[in-house]
N, C-alpha and C positions, 0 to 999 in steps of 0.2 A: 518716551519720556513725556514728549509734546500732544501724545494723540489719548494718554491715559487718560481715565476717567478725574475729578477734582478725587483729593482727599487732604483729609484733618491733618491740624500736626501737635502729633500726640508728642507731649511732656510729662517726665517718669516722675509727677506729683507724687504718688504711694511713695516710692520709694524715698524721694527726701525728707516727709516725713517720717518716715517708719526710721528711717537711716541716719542720716546727717542733719537733719533737723530736730530729732528727739525731743534733747535736752530744751532745747527754745519750744516745744508742744508743748510739754508736760513745762514750763516753767511761765507761758502766755495763761496755759489756760489754770493755772494751780487756785484751788480753792481763795485765798487772800486776794486774787486779781481779779478773781469773778464778782468776789464779794462788794467788790465797789458798785456794783450797777446793780445787781443783785436780780438780776434779770434769769440766769439758769443756776438751775439747780447744781451745787458741785458734786454732788454723792452722783451724779447720775453723767455729768461730765467723768468722774474719774470712770467709772463703769466705764463709758464710751476709750477709755485712754487706754483702762485695762485690756480691752476685748480686742483694742489693734492691736498692740506691743506684744498681747502674752500671743496670739493666734500665730501658724506657724507660717501662713500664707492669707495676702488681703489682698484687695484689688480695690479699685475706685470707689465703689461704694458703700465701702465703710470707710475710705477717705475724706466722701466731698463733707460727711456733718461736720469730722472735723478741721477741714480748711473755712468752713463755712460761721465758725467758730471761732477758729482763728483769725479771719477776714477780720469780725464783727469786731471783736476782743479789740486790735489793733486799731481800728478806727476810732471804736467807745474812747480809748486813752491818747488817743492823735489830737480829738476834736470835740472831747465832752469832758474833759476831764482837766 
């Protein structure tokens, strides 16, 4: 272990978003909450959500846009409303 090359720390964010946090994700990125700032088109966000949750398998490339939207939405609601 001491001589092994450095490696990154893996978090199962894709699995968290897909399973344990699905209700939270859908609620946070719902049309009424997105309309508070009007920066994102709710129908397009809905397509991202539907694609993410309907696909038989997903990876971080599908999870990252949702995570970015979630973080922004939480930041906006915490600091700008």
